[in-house]
C-alpha positions as a printed Julia matrix, in Angstrom:
804×3 Matrix{Float64}:
 109.58   90.09  107.84
 111.59   87.26  108.31
 115.49   87.25  110.2
 116.55   83.55  109.07
 119.72   82.33  107.79
 120.11   82.83  103.8
 118.7    79.78  101.98
 119.81   78.57   98.54
 119.44   81.69   96.33
 117.73   79.92   93.92
 115.11   82.45   93.94
 118.06   85.56   93.4
 120.06   83.52   91.04
 117.53   81.85   88.94
 118.77   77.8    89.39
 122.42   78.42   89.72
 125.46   80.86   90.52
 125.76   82.63   87.4
 129.26   81.7    85.86
 132.07   84.47   86.27
 132.95   86.28   83.68
 136.24   84.79   81.87
 139.35   84.8    81.56
 140.79   82.88   85.08
 143.99   81.98   85.04
 144.08   81.13   89.07
 142.55   78.59   91.44
 140.92   80.95   93.36
 137.27   81.75   92.3
 138.03   85.42   93.6
 139.55   87.05   90.15
 136.74   89.39   88.66
 138.1    90.38   85.55
 135.73   90.87   82.73
 136.45   90.44   78.83
 136.47   94.36   78.65
 138.27   95.25   81.8
 141.73   95.84   82.12
 142.36   95.24   85.8
 140.63   92.86   88.58
 138.82   93.98   91.34
 140.9    91.84   93.65
 143.86   89.56   93.0
 145.22   86.8    95.71
 148.68   87.19   96.85
 149.4    84.22   94.86
 148.82   81.13   92.58
 150.22   78.25   94.18
 147.72   77.64   96.83
 143.98   78.5    97.93
 142.88   80.03  100.97
 139.46   81.03  101.95
 138.75   84.67  101.93
 137.43   86.89  104.74
 134.72   89.02  104.99
 136.84   91.93  104.95
 137.98   90.97  101.53
 134.18   91.24  100.18
 134.03   94.72  102.11
 136.89   95.75  100.41
 135.7    94.75   96.92
 132.3    96.52   97.61
 134.2    99.87   98.47
 135.36   99.69   95.01
 131.91  100.76   93.69
 131.54   97.93   91.47
 128.84   97.56   89.04
 125.55   95.59   89.08
 126.83   92.26   87.47
 130.26   92.36   89.6
 127.94   93.2    92.94
 125.79   89.7    92.11
 129.44   88.09   91.44
 130.55   89.01   94.85
 127.09   88.22   96.25
 127.26   84.84   94.64
 130.82   84.45   96.25
 129.48   85.38   99.87
 126.72   82.53   99.41
 129.2    80.28   98.46
 131.72   80.8   100.81
 129.32   80.48  103.61
 128.98   84.04  104.68
 125.62   84.99  104.0
 124.96   84.8   107.88
 127.78   87.73  108.62
 125.79   90.84  109.27
 129.05   93.0   108.77
 128.72   92.31  104.59
 125.25   92.51  104.34
 124.73   95.94  105.09
 127.59   97.06  102.59
 125.95   94.75   99.98
 122.65   96.24  100.83
 124.49   99.53  100.21
 126.13   98.58   97.06
 122.7    97.55   95.54
 121.14  100.39   96.6
 123.92  102.4    95.06
 123.39  100.84   91.87
 119.29  101.62   91.97
 118.22   98.13   92.21
 115.88   98.34   95.41
 114.49   94.64   94.63
 117.58   93.08   95.41
 118.61   94.97   98.41
 115.28   94.14   99.6
 115.74   90.48   99.27
 119.13   91.03  101.12
 117.41   92.86  103.96
 114.19   90.76  104.21
 116.68   87.32  104.65
 118.83   89.53  107.53
 119.88   86.44  110.06
 119.2    88.79  112.78
 117.38   91.92  113.62
 119.28   95.02  111.89
 120.4    97.66  113.16
 119.05  101.17  112.68
 121.65  101.95  110.58
 120.31   99.2   108.0
 116.59  100.15  108.24
 117.44  103.9   107.78
 119.47  102.68  104.47
 116.22  100.84  102.91
 113.89  103.74  104.69
 115.74  106.48  102.68
 115.88  104.6    99.41
 112.71  104.24   99.17
 111.69  107.37  100.29
 113.32  108.99   96.73
 111.27  106.56   94.56
 107.59  106.61   93.56
 106.75  103.64   95.97
 107.66  105.69   99.13
 104.66  104.54  100.82
 107.26  101.44  101.35
 109.46  103.48  103.34
 106.29  103.95  105.63
 105.85  100.25  105.94
 109.63   99.53  106.72
 109.13  102.58  109.44
 106.04  100.85  110.64
 108.11   97.36  111.13
 110.92   99.13  112.88
 108.58  100.48  115.35
 107.2    97.08  115.99
 110.41   95.78  117.12
 110.96   98.61  119.39
 114.26   99.25  121.08
 117.39   98.91  120.43
 116.19   99.35  117.13
 114.71  102.98  117.97
 114.09  105.41  115.1
 116.74  108.33  115.18
 116.84  111.54  113.81
 117.94  110.43  110.26
 114.93  108.0   110.15
 112.61  110.63  110.81
 114.14  113.05  108.1
 113.64  110.06  105.52
 110.37  109.31  106.85
 108.88  113.09  106.39
 110.45  113.01  102.83
 108.55  109.71  101.92
 105.49  111.53  103.12
 105.99  114.53  101.12
 105.69  112.55   97.61
 101.78  111.92   98.36
  99.36  114.32   99.53
  97.4   111.61  100.95
 100.2   110.92  103.28
  99.58  114.06  105.17
  98.18  113.12  108.18
 100.64  110.36  108.62
 103.51  112.94  108.54
 101.66  115.19  111.12
 101.49  111.79  113.56
 105.2   111.22  113.29
 105.48  115.25  113.94
 104.18  114.41  117.53
 106.58  111.59  117.87
 109.45  113.88  117.01
 108.15  116.36  119.64
 107.69  113.34  122.23
 111.2   111.72  121.29
 112.77  115.38  121.48
 114.12  115.57  118.1
 112.36  118.9   117.3
 115.17  121.02  117.63
 117.52  118.57  115.18
 118.3   120.66  111.96
 118.04  117.79  109.98
 114.75  116.77  110.97
 113.23  120.27  111.06
 114.36  121.2   107.68
 112.64  117.93  106.27
 109.41  119.21  108.19
 109.43  122.33  106.69
 109.49  121.17  103.44
 106.76  118.38  103.96
 104.53  121.37  105.33
 105.33  123.69  102.18
 105.01  120.66   99.73
 101.21  120.31  101.16
 100.72  124.1   101.09
 100.36  123.84  104.91
 102.96  127.14  105.12
 101.31  128.56  108.45
 102.37  124.92  110.03
 105.81  125.27  107.92
 106.58  128.86  109.23
 106.02  127.55  112.88
 108.53  125.09  112.68
 110.89  127.54  111.19
 110.47  130.03  113.59
 110.77  127.44  116.22
 114.08  125.96  114.83
 117.25  127.02  116.94
 119.49  126.37  114.18
 118.78  127.33  110.17
 120.91  126.72  107.2
 120.44  127.27  103.41
 118.31  124.23  103.11
 115.66  125.59  105.65
 115.75  128.69  104.12
 115.17  127.5   100.9
 112.81  125.12  101.79
 110.71  128.18  103.24
 111.18  130.51  100.81
 110.23  127.84   97.55
 107.08  127.0    99.58
 105.58  130.59   99.97
 106.68  131.21   95.78
 104.97  128.25   95.14
 101.59  129.58   96.17
  99.91  132.6    94.72
  98.51  133.86   97.73
 102.11  134.07   99.72
 104.24  135.86   96.94
 104.74  138.86   99.59
 105.93  136.25  102.08
 108.11  134.91   99.72
 109.91  138.12   99.13
 109.92  139.15  103.06
 111.41  135.81  103.82
 114.49  136.32  101.22
 114.69  139.45  102.36
 115.03  138.21  105.91
 117.39  135.6   104.75
 119.93  137.94  103.3
 120.34  139.47  106.81
 121.88  136.24  107.88
 125.71  136.62  106.71
 126.07  132.91  107.5
 123.3   131.82  104.97
 123.94  132.38  101.05
 120.86  131.71   98.67
 121.56  129.08   96.26
 120.03  128.3    92.99
 116.56  126.81   93.89
 115.84  130.27   96.53
 117.25  132.38   93.66
 114.98  130.94   91.05
 111.81  130.67   93.59
 112.13  134.3    94.54
 112.54  135.42   90.53
 109.12  133.53   89.92
 107.32  135.41   92.87
 108.59  138.87   91.62
 107.48  137.55   88.1
 103.68  136.86   89.5
 103.52  139.86   91.52
 105.27  142.21   89.0
 107.72  143.33   91.36
 110.16  144.67   89.05
 112.04  146.52   91.61
 112.66  143.87   93.58
 113.58  141.59   90.6
 116.07  144.05   89.43
 117.48  144.08   92.71
 117.94  140.51   92.85
 119.66  140.77   89.54
 122.04  143.08   90.78
 123.06  140.77   93.4
 123.71  137.67   91.39
 125.84  139.63   89.47
 127.88  141.19   92.27
 128.12  138.01   94.13
 129.34  136.33   90.76
 126.86  134.01   91.18
 126.83  131.78   88.16
 124.32  132.49   85.58
 122.99  128.62   85.14
 120.06  127.92   82.65
 117.74  127.94   85.75
 118.39  130.91   86.98
 118.77  132.77   83.33
 115.0   131.2    82.53
 113.77  132.58   85.76
 115.5   136.13   85.12
 113.88  136.14   81.39
 110.35  135.32   82.74
 110.44  137.78   85.62
 111.52  140.56   82.95
 109.11  139.69   80.26
 106.3   139.36   82.95
 106.84  142.91   84.58
 106.62  144.6    81.37
 110.4   144.94   80.42
 110.79  142.44   77.76
 113.76  144.92   76.75
 115.59  143.61   79.7
 114.86  140.0    79.13
 115.96  140.27   75.66
 119.69  141.76   77.34
 119.81  138.87   79.54
 118.85  136.45   76.83
 121.5   138.0    74.36
 124.09  137.98   76.97
 124.18  134.3    77.54
 127.48  132.23   76.27
 125.54  128.88   76.25
 121.58  128.51   75.81
 119.79  125.83   75.97
 115.97  124.68   75.21
 115.05  126.33   78.65
 116.27  129.82   77.62
 115.1   129.69   74.05
 111.47  128.73   75.47
 111.24  131.45   78.06
 112.49  134.18   75.39
 110.19  133.2    72.94
 107.09  132.91   75.47
 107.77  136.53   76.61
 107.93  138.01   73.37
 104.39  135.89   72.3
 103.04  137.63   76.0
 104.29  141.01   74.58
 102.21  140.31   71.22
 105.91  140.99   69.49
 104.93  138.24   66.93
 107.32  139.04   64.36
 110.4   139.02   66.87
 108.98  135.96   68.35
 109.03  133.98   64.77
 112.65  135.39   64.33
 113.84  134.22   67.32
 112.13  130.8    66.94
 113.91  130.7    63.83
 117.58  131.56   65.42
 116.36  128.68   67.72
 115.98  126.18   64.91
 119.49  127.61   62.89
 121.37  126.5    66.06
 120.18  122.93   66.0
 117.59  123.16   68.95
 114.21  120.83   68.5
 111.27  122.63   69.91
 109.09  121.06   72.4
 105.29  121.7    73.05
 105.91  124.49   75.39
 108.11  126.36   72.72
 105.54  125.56   70.15
 102.52  126.99   72.31
 104.63  130.13   72.62
 105.04  130.52   69.01
 101.62  130.11   68.28
 100.19  132.63   70.8
 102.56  135.06   69.36
 101.31  134.82   66.04
  97.94  134.56   67.43
  98.57  137.98   69.42
  99.6   139.84   66.52
  97.29  138.56   63.76
 100.32  136.96   62.34
  97.84  133.85   60.49
  98.92  134.09   56.98
  98.69  130.55   55.8
 101.89  130.14   54.48
 103.49  131.54   57.39
 101.7   129.17   60.11
 102.23  126.16   57.41
 105.91  127.06   57.11
 106.91  127.42   60.73
 104.86  124.01   61.4
 106.6   122.49   58.75
 110.23  123.57   59.75
 110.11  122.95   63.1
 109.24  118.97   62.16
 105.74  119.15   63.73
 103.4   119.07   60.65
 102.09  115.48   61.7
 101.94  116.41   65.83
  98.24  116.39   67.0
  99.02  119.27   69.57
 100.54  121.21   67.12
  97.7   120.93   64.9
  95.13  121.4    67.34
  97.36  124.64   68.49
  96.93  126.06   64.77
  93.52  125.38   64.62
  92.93  127.5    67.69
  95.28  130.08   66.62
  93.54  130.53   63.21
  90.17  130.96   65.14
  91.25  133.58   67.31
  91.37  135.77   64.42
  88.22  134.42   62.36
  90.57  132.63   59.57
  88.11  129.66   59.92
  88.87  128.81   56.42
  92.42  128.26   57.49
  91.56  126.62   60.65
  89.57  124.24   58.52
  92.27  123.32   56.28
  94.93  122.36   58.96
  91.79  120.5    60.15
  91.71  118.55   56.88
  95.42  117.98   56.67
  95.52  116.52   60.05
  96.19  112.61   60.22
  95.12  112.06   63.46
  92.31  114.07   65.39
  91.28  114.18   68.97
  88.07  115.83   70.63
  90.39  119.14   71.09
  90.53  119.3    67.22
  87.1   119.39   66.93
  86.28  121.62   70.02
  88.92  124.29   68.97
  87.31  124.22   65.22
  83.65  124.13   66.5
  84.5   126.7    69.42
  86.18  129.1    66.44
  82.81  128.97   64.48
  80.4   129.38   67.3
  82.85  132.43   68.58
  82.5   134.13   65.34
  78.98  133.69   64.79
  79.35  131.14   61.8
  77.76  128.15   63.34
  75.22  128.11   60.1
  73.65  125.02   58.97
  76.72  123.88   57.38
  78.64  123.96   60.7
  76.03  122.11   62.49
  76.4   119.56   59.8
  80.3   119.64   60.85
  78.88  118.52   64.57
  76.91  115.55   63.12
  80.31  114.34   61.06
  82.1   114.53   64.65
  79.01  112.24   65.95
  79.95  110.04   63.67
  83.4   109.86   64.7
  83.84  106.64   66.48
  86.93  107.65   68.06
  85.7   110.92   69.56
  82.83  111.55   71.54
  81.51  115.56   72.11
  82.49  116.98   75.47
  81.53  119.18   77.53
  83.27  122.31   76.11
  81.74  120.95   72.6
  78.12  121.01   73.37
  78.28  124.59   75.55
  79.94  125.84   72.39
  77.32  124.2    69.72
  74.53  125.46   72.27
  75.63  129.12   72.76
  75.93  129.08   69.02
  72.18  128.14   68.83
  71.17  130.83   71.61
  73.17  133.18   69.42
  71.87  132.66   66.25
  68.1   131.85   67.55
  68.47  128.13   66.4
  65.85  126.77   68.32
  65.56  123.74   66.27
  69.08  123.03   66.58
  69.14  123.61   70.03
  66.17  121.68   70.81
  67.71  118.44   68.67
  71.18  118.74   71.11
  69.0   118.98   74.22
  67.57  115.35   72.79
  70.95  114.15   71.71
  72.21  114.74   75.66
  69.24  113.32   76.74
  69.45  110.23   74.73
  72.92  109.39   74.84
  72.79  109.9    78.74
  75.23  112.84   79.09
  75.41  114.36   82.78
  74.09  117.78   82.47
  76.39  119.33   84.4
  76.57  122.95   85.95
  77.7   124.44   82.35
  75.42  122.21   80.21
  72.51  123.13   82.06
  73.28  126.83   82.19
  73.88  126.91   78.3
  70.55  125.07   78.11
  69.05  127.79   79.62
  70.62  130.4    77.93
  69.61  128.51   74.73
  66.26  128.64   75.34
  65.92  131.96   76.82
  67.8   133.84   73.79
  65.97  131.64   71.46
  62.43  132.87   72.93
  61.33  129.62   74.98
  61.41  130.74   78.67
  58.82  128.1    79.36
  61.79  125.62   78.08
  64.22  127.38   80.05
  62.09  127.08   83.26
  61.55  123.13   82.94
  65.38  122.86   82.59
  66.06  124.83   85.54
  63.35  123.4    87.53
  64.69  119.56   86.38
  68.26  120.68   88.1
  68.63  118.75   91.2
  71.89  120.85   92.52
  71.38  124.25   91.68
  74.43  126.62   91.69
  75.29  130.2    91.22
  75.52  129.76   87.55
  72.38  128.11   86.73
  70.69  130.72   89.28
  72.09  133.64   87.15
  71.11  132.07   84.0
  67.66  131.81   84.61
  67.05  135.05   86.05
  69.04  136.75   83.38
  66.85  135.11   81.02
  63.69  136.28   82.95
  65.2   139.97   82.43
  65.63  139.37   78.5
  61.98  138.93   78.31
  60.73  141.23   80.53
  57.23  140.18   81.51
  55.35  140.87   84.76
  54.81  137.18   85.54
  58.29  136.38   84.87
  59.65  139.05   87.16
  57.42  137.32   89.79
  59.55  133.96   88.95
  62.28  135.76   89.63
  61.44  136.89   92.76
  60.31  133.42   93.56
  64.13  132.06   92.66
  65.63  134.62   94.54
  63.93  134.13   97.58
  64.74  129.87   96.79
  67.81  130.4    96.5
  69.23  130.76  100.12
  65.95  129.24  101.67
  65.81  125.83   99.96
  68.97  125.44   98.48
  71.68  127.7   100.53
  73.13  129.51   98.34
  73.37  133.32   99.23
  72.59  135.54   96.64
  75.45  137.67   95.28
  75.25  141.48   94.31
  75.28  140.15   90.6
  72.11  138.28   91.15
  70.63  141.56   92.56
  71.72  143.27   89.46
  70.01  140.84   87.54
  66.57  141.04   89.52
  66.48  144.72   89.79
  67.21  144.78   85.93
  64.42  142.47   85.68
  62.09  144.12   87.67
  62.92  147.69   86.1
  62.21  146.18   82.34
  59.11  144.89   83.66
  57.87  148.34   84.78
  58.01  147.35   88.49
  60.03  150.66   89.49
  59.04  151.08   93.07
  59.49  147.33   93.82
  63.23  147.38   92.37
  64.04  150.88   94.43
  62.95  148.66   97.59
  65.14  145.81   96.7
  67.69  148.11   96.5
  67.42  149.51   99.99
  66.97  145.99  101.82
  69.84  144.49   99.71
  71.99  142.61  102.58
  74.92  144.06  100.99
  75.86  147.99   99.49
  74.7   148.48   95.97
  77.15  149.42   93.13
  76.96  151.91   90.63
  75.97  149.43   88.07
  72.76  148.6    90.21
  72.17  152.59   90.4
  72.78  152.72   86.49
  70.13  149.82   85.92
  67.74  151.38   87.92
  68.2   154.96   86.59
  67.87  153.55   82.99
  64.61  151.89   84.07
  63.15  155.45   85.14
  64.63  157.03   81.93
  63.02  153.85   79.75
  59.32  154.35   81.19
  59.97  158.21   81.94
  59.63  158.09   85.72
  61.69  161.02   86.82
  60.12  161.35   90.06
  61.69  157.73   91.01
  65.1   159.14   89.82
  64.77  162.19   91.89
  64.15  159.48   94.86
  67.13  157.24   93.79
  69.44  159.97   94.31
  67.6   161.42   97.75
  68.04  157.53   98.91
  72.08  157.74   97.54
  72.4   161.1    99.6
  71.51  159.28  102.99
  73.92  156.2   102.31
  77.55  156.88  104.16
  79.29  156.65  100.9
  82.02  158.92   98.91
  80.48  157.87   95.6
  77.53  160.32   95.77
  77.95  161.92   92.77
  78.29  159.06   90.34
  74.23  158.95   90.91
  74.04  162.57   90.73
  75.52  162.35   87.64
  73.35  159.5    86.07
  69.89  161.74   87.04
  71.94  164.8    85.54
  71.94  162.99   82.23
  68.48  161.76   82.71
  67.65  165.25   82.68
  69.92  166.11   79.8
  68.36  162.89   77.59
  64.95  164.83   78.57
  66.02  168.52   77.53
  65.17  169.24   81.3
  68.12  171.68   81.32
  66.88  173.74   84.24
  66.74  170.68   86.49
  70.55  169.91   84.99
  71.73  173.26   86.17
  70.23  172.3    89.84
  71.88  168.98   89.67
  75.07  170.51   88.89
  74.83  172.99   91.32
  74.03  170.31   93.85
  77.54  168.44   93.1
  79.14  171.92   93.34
  77.93  172.45   96.64
  78.65  169.09   98.06
  82.18  169.22   96.62
  83.7   168.18   99.87
  81.89  165.01   99.6
  82.82  163.84   96.0
  85.73  163.4    94.36
  86.64  165.73   91.42
  88.44  164.58   88.29
  92.38  164.9    89.7
  95.41  163.57   87.19
  98.93  162.8    88.65
 102.03  162.89   86.73
 105.68  162.54   87.62
 108.42  164.62   86.2
 112.45  164.33   87.14
 111.1   162.91   90.48
 108.28  165.85   91.34
 104.67  164.67   91.2
 102.18  167.59   89.5
  98.87  167.33   90.31
  96.03  168.52   87.48
  92.14  169.05   88.37
  89.81  169.4    85.3
  90.02  173.03   83.78
  93.23  173.93   86.23
  94.16  177.36   86.6
  96.58  176.65   89.88
  99.49  175.32   88.09
 102.51  177.85   88.07
 103.1   176.81   83.94
  99.48  176.71   83.15
  99.62  179.03   80.39
 102.15  177.08   78.44
 100.56  173.78   79.72
  97.46  175.39   77.67
  98.91  176.5    74.74
 100.79  173.44   74.09
  97.49  171.38   74.66
  95.63  173.49   72.14
  98.77  172.74   70.07
  98.15  169.12   70.56
  94.47  169.09   69.97
  94.96  170.79   66.64
  97.47  168.23   65.58
  94.87  165.84   66.42
  92.24  167.2    64.59
  94.12  167.46   61.44
  94.26  163.29   61.08
  90.75  162.8    62.11
  90.37  163.45   65.61
  87.06  165.11   66.78
  86.01  165.51   70.52
  83.32  162.87   71.54
  80.89  165.08   73.88
  77.88  162.9    74.12
  78.7   162.67   77.72
  78.45  166.51   78.32
  75.5   166.64   80.27
  75.03  170.59   79.91
  72.56  172.93   77.68
  75.05  174.16   75.62
  76.4   174.41   72.15
  78.65  172.25   70.08
  81.53  174.18   70.74
  81.17  174.85   74.04
  80.56  171.19   74.62
  83.97  170.62   72.77
  85.68  173.08   75.41
  84.29  171.24   77.99
  86.12  168.24   77.36
  89.12  169.52   76.24
  90.37  170.45   79.56
  89.96  167.26   81.62
  92.65  166.32   84.1
  94.07  163.71   82.01
  94.66  165.94   79.01
  96.6   168.77   81.12
  98.79  166.05   82.6
  99.67  164.66   79.3
 100.48  168.23   77.49
 102.58  168.83   80.64
 104.57  165.37   80.28
 104.71  166.16   76.32
 106.12  169.65   77.01
 108.62  168.22   80.11
 110.26  165.32   78.48
 112.38  164.03   76.08
 110.88  162.29   73.02
 109.98  158.78   73.27
 110.12  158.55   76.94
 107.36  156.81   78.46
 104.54  159.31   80.26
 103.06  157.62   83.3
  99.53  159.19   84.7
  97.47  158.13   87.49
  93.87  159.36   88.01
  91.3   159.14   90.48
  88.04  158.63   88.4
  87.28  156.22   85.15
  88.86  157.84   82.1
  86.33  159.5    79.64
  85.81  158.1    76.24
  86.89  161.26   74.74
  90.07  161.25   76.49
  90.48  157.58   76.1
  90.1   158.46   72.16
  92.67  161.4    72.4
  95.04  159.62   74.46
  95.11  156.97   71.49
  95.84  158.91   69.06
  98.22  161.11   70.74
 100.33  157.7    71.35
 100.2   157.27   67.63
 100.82  160.87   66.46
 103.79  161.5    69.05
 104.98  158.17   69.23
 104.82  157.9    72.75
 104.15  154.95   75.2
 101.37  156.3    77.47
 100.63  154.19   80.78
  97.38  155.7    82.59
  96.03  154.1    85.56
  92.24  155.04   86.37
  89.87  153.99   88.91
  88.83  150.85   86.63
  92.3   149.31   85.86
  95.69  150.22   83.54
  95.71  151.24   80.34
  98.49  151.14   77.88
  98.71  153.32   74.96
 100.88  152.27   72.23
 100.86  153.15   68.49
  97.01  154.39   68.48
  95.93  151.36   70.58
  95.3   150.77   73.94
  95.71  147.65   75.91
  92.34  147.42   77.11
  90.86  146.99   73.51
  88.47  150.05   74.42
  86.35  147.85   77.01
  87.03  149.5    80.64
């Protein structure tokens, strides 16, 4: 950096000072009247004589916020009149250039400062660069400033701008931490501006522990302080609860009122947490305090309600807006899409187009997903939507349409859209091939399609394509095609990533070539959980004694040679592998010596193997071993063994097992369901006799089951492990706790009211089927939370898609 007198400004203004804009009718050169301006920036007091303008004249001109062209004219006059050495003029000149966002000219003036610039000038430049993508230049200037030492010392504003510059680049986190040390050393840590910038920097770097420590140590906080920490928490999924707590703490300080940024951040946290009550409270707070529903706040409210399951509230917010923009329309469309309301999603989209809004890619994604979720994939609907939105030639939209058609196995429609696309990229091919693979349509013609992709010089198959095709070969048992793809990968020199290696192992194993799968596995230099899982599972498919031994070797080598600790999934595959191969005693020993508590999946695999090999004695040993564990889930294994006895027709043993389960009732959890009606929680157990309204409830349940049977429902008694006739089995499943709870809910609530039930165990298949039918017959939405997940039953369907 040079601080020498200004040379001739040939570099700044080309080869000569530009001519001032005409017209000029006075002798003084300081009349700035452009051809399209009615008044001058400055005019001399008279026209009869000429006097040299003072520096104060130029300062006054620069205070009038001139345009960039006028600033250059003033700058030229400064140089012409020999005032370029006047530091009191150069500061306003730099400030004016920065105000016009012309940092290059501001930097030229700064670098040619005739003396060491004062701190305020350094701060001007550091601040200006901190707001640009070239924020590293702020740190260069800061370094130069420190090198000159006092009296050009950094002040609190300098540190504030430096932290702002650091926060724009993740690679500058270490530099920011070092500057934090300087702040503490110079005694600026208690300044609110410095503290705010520090909290913001650490929040952006996801260093919330450091951000909160700075926040807690600040003697004074303002809305910016709270905003930084709330936004920091809200942007990280693991800190959503902390964001809500911090927001609640903020409201306890009367001197601080949340601004738009805080409200948007906290509503986003509520959306991700599903915290509906908190989100509603914030909405009430906004209304009560008459906070303007800006576009950002409205969008955040719509998104929060949609993600919390209240699309009706989201719609009310949307319908109540006097002015909507693309953000609010897109948020509403995405919310409807999320809830599978495809028809309403399309209708809202049509309304948006009618009001003159042009959708962006996010809007179109919401519409296409809405169609996918609702099965609205008729060709005329899809094509009409795309054409009407003006995106028929858009690559991104075309890819989304292909993907949507693929979801619902409309591969012919997907292929038509693909063929009509004027431009295709690797995602176009990937979406189509992925659809073929997903729906088992990867026949020879489809593999020929893959070959056509290879002939297209504009695209190269990516990892997703290769994994899709290999998975299809595995599904079809297409060993020849799988071999060819393997050769292609080796010939082209494609790096065998974890996903590709895993797909190759899986393909060879499912195509009957476990030897080839082993060669691929042995050739992997760096194995991970995926490759081990695929190899052990492949050996499990084949169930051969020697492969069981090979599986033992792999499991042992995972940690000893490759430093990968086997997880419970690996032990599950290995135990299943041993069981299929007939090594039941060895499998039991593995279960006993596992470093983690075996779950019900492992016991089921072992008991299943016992049943396959008719080894009832081992099944009894397994139950005995379960009884010795400090586990509250004893009867899970006992039920499995009881089912094993039942499958063999050994009803006396079934009775004994049931008696044992009754004797151990204090150690097990009986089936129990809870329902809340009018603020009271009612508890029901299987075959309950204790509820004060049990007679009416049983009568109602009989009425329900009779009505269900009239439309085709029949009890599923496959899971009843008692030696009973079919009628008695139907009675056994009829009085399950959730059925009693639903009967009480139907007789105690108004028609159309949502019913919520909580159950402590997994819902059985018969109750699941009955609840689906009840939701259809009685027109009720039923939400059941069992031990596995939430089930939402609407119009005869369940949100779990019958997989739980």
